[in-house]
N, C-alpha and C positions, 0 to 999 in steps of 0.2 A: 586817371584810369581810362583805358580805351575800351569802348563798347561799339557794337554795331547797332545804330539807331535807324530804324526804317530803311535798312539796306545800306546806310552810309557809315563808314568808320568815323567815330566821334570821340573826342576827349571830353571827359566830364570829371567834376570833383565830387559829385553826389556819391553817397555810399549805399543808399537804399532807394526804393522807388518813390517814396514821398519826397525825398530830397531832389530826385531827378525831375519830378513834375515842377517843383519850385524853381529849380535851376533853369528850366526851359520856359518859365513864366506862364505856365498853363494853370487852369483851374481844375482841381482834382475831380470835381463832380461831373465834369464834362468830357472825361476821357476813359478809354479802355486800354489796358496794357497786357501784352503777351511777352513772357520772358522765356527764351529758349523753347519756343513752340508750345507753351502752356499759358493759358489765360490766368492772370493773377486777380483774385477778388480784391476790391478796394480795401476791405478790412485787413488785408495782409500787406499793403504797400509799405508800411513802416518796418515790418518784420522781414521783408524780402530784401536781402542784401545783394547789391550788385557785385559782380566778379568780373575780372579782366576778360574781355572778349565775349561777354554776354551778348545775346541777340535779342534786342528789344524792338518790338513792334508796338507803336503807340498810335492810337486813333483818337483824334480830337473831334468831338461832336460839335456841329454848328447848327444852331436853330434857324429856322427860316419861316417865312410866312406866305 
């Protein structure tokens, strides 16, 4: 399926946001996701199905000192 991920057209096999996070190799507790201009709560990642041409903005938090 093709989605727009952070402004780039991207092919993914993930069907929901939890799968997308895993496919990208990210840690779920360190990210925030917006789908089609709406922030998705972490508790809804598994239930939020991806659809062709979804616009996903994903922010990965990085700790520092």
